N, C-alpha and C positions, 0 to 999 in steps of 0.2 A: 701366362701367369707371371706377375711381377713379384719381386722379393717382398713387397709389402703384403701381397695376397698370401704368400707362403707363411710369413710371420704371423699374420692374423689367423690363418688356418691352424697353425701350430699352437697358438694360444688357446684355441677352442677345443683342443684334444683333452680328454679327461685324463687326470693323473693316474687313474686306475690302469691305464694301458701299460704302465711301467711295471706293474706287478703281475700281470697275466699275459699269457700268450694266446692269441686268437685260436679258436678251435678250427683247425683246417684238417679235414679227413685225409688230405694228401700228404700231410706232414709225417715225418718219421721221428721216432723216439730212440734214445733219450735226447732231450733238448737242454741246452744250457743258455741262460740269459745273464749277461753281465751288464748291470746298470751302474753308470758312473757319472760323477759331477764333471761337467766340461769346464766350469770355472776353475776347478782345482787342477785342471790339466791331467786328469786321471785316465784319459783316453789312451795314452801311451801304455799305461799299466794294463788296461783292459785288453788292448791288442796283444800285448806280450802274453797274457794268460791265454787268450784265444789261440795263439800260435803254439804255446806249450801243450795245451789240451789236444789240438789237432795233431801235433807231431807224436804225442804219446798214444792217443786212442785211434788215430787214423780214421777209418771208415766206421768205427763202432758207434760214434756219436752221430745222431741224425741231423743235429743242427746246433750251431753255436751262434748266438746273436748278441750284438752290442746295442745298448740303448742309452742315450743321454738321459740323465735323471736330474732330480732336484739338487739344490746346493748341498754339498757335504755328503752325498750318498754314494756308497760303493757297495753293491750287493751282488752275490752270485746265487742264482736259483737253478734248480734242476727239476725237470719233468721226466720221469722214467717212462711213463705211458700216459695215454689220454685218461684223465681222471675227472669226470664231471662233478664229483663231490668236492674235490679239492683242486680248483683250477688255479690256485696261487702258487703251486709248485712247492718244492722242498727248499728251504733256505740252507744253502751250503755255507755262505759266509756273509757277514754284515760288519763292515768296518767299525761302525759305532759301538755295537754291542759286543763284538769279539776282540776289539782292540787292534786296530791297524789292518794290515794286509797279510794274507797267508803267503808262506813260502810256496813256490810253484810245486815242490815235491809234496807238500801238505795238501794243496788243492787237488793234485792228481790222486792222492790217497783217498781224500774225502769223496771224490766223484766215483772212483773205483769201488769203494766200500759200499756205496749205494746201488751201483749198477751191476758190477761184476766182482763180487767179493772174493771169488776164487782165483781171479786173474793175478798173475805175478807182474809187478811193474819193473822187473829187472833190477837195474842198478839203484833205483830209488828204494826198493825194499832191502837190497843187500847192504847199502850204506847204513841203514838203521840196525841191521843185524850185526854188522861189524862193530858198530859203536856200543853194542851191548844194550841198547835201549829196548829193542824187541827182537824176537827171532822171526824167521820168515813165516812160521805158522801163525804168529800173532798179528802180523802186519795187516791182513784184511780186516781185522776187527778193531784196529786202532781208530780213534776218533780225533777230533781237533783239540783235545784237551792239552796235548803237549805244546802246541803252538800258542794256546790260550794262556798258558802259564809262563811262556817264554818272555824274555825281556825284549823290548823294542828300543830303537834309538830315535830320539827326537831330532829336530833340525840342528841342534848344537852338538850332535853326536854323543849325547849323554843318555845313559840307560834310563828308561822309564818303564813302568809297568804298563800292560795293555790297557788297564783302566784309566791311567793317567794319559796315555797316548790317545785314547778315544775322546778325551776332553780337550785336546789341543785344538785351538781355533785355526781353521784354514785361512791363510793370509789373503788368498785370492777372492773367496766368496764370503768370508767372515762367518762361516757356519762351523759349528762343532761337529 
């Protein structure tokens, strides 16, 4: 098979494959899918999140997959168990709608809250408790609202709101 054949075969793949994971009875759950724009060079960030999730949850996660996606896309989805009614998974993070990228601690909390709400994340939970933002009893119930309201920095290192940050055009793929 030549590179031209591979390119042609890739073009024929339906885009819906990016939002669903094939139903394979041999697969284990929970599953995480990180879809990223390759033109924006977000594969490094995707691999970093993969590494962070693996080091935190070890063998609790059944699968973490990386999938190149359309221009400007960076999403993280979760499947807790096989669900024939909702095969699109649970959206954990979307760069465009949530404004930028999650902190790794926030991503870990979001996944933990959906899969194992009683599990302690160790130093990730203790740091929040020490800062007085939440106590350890509240940590499992925390959602992404804190990071959604947080300020992000743009390429000029200026503070911008998540809403403004999600409207910044990617210089590589020219997508918002």
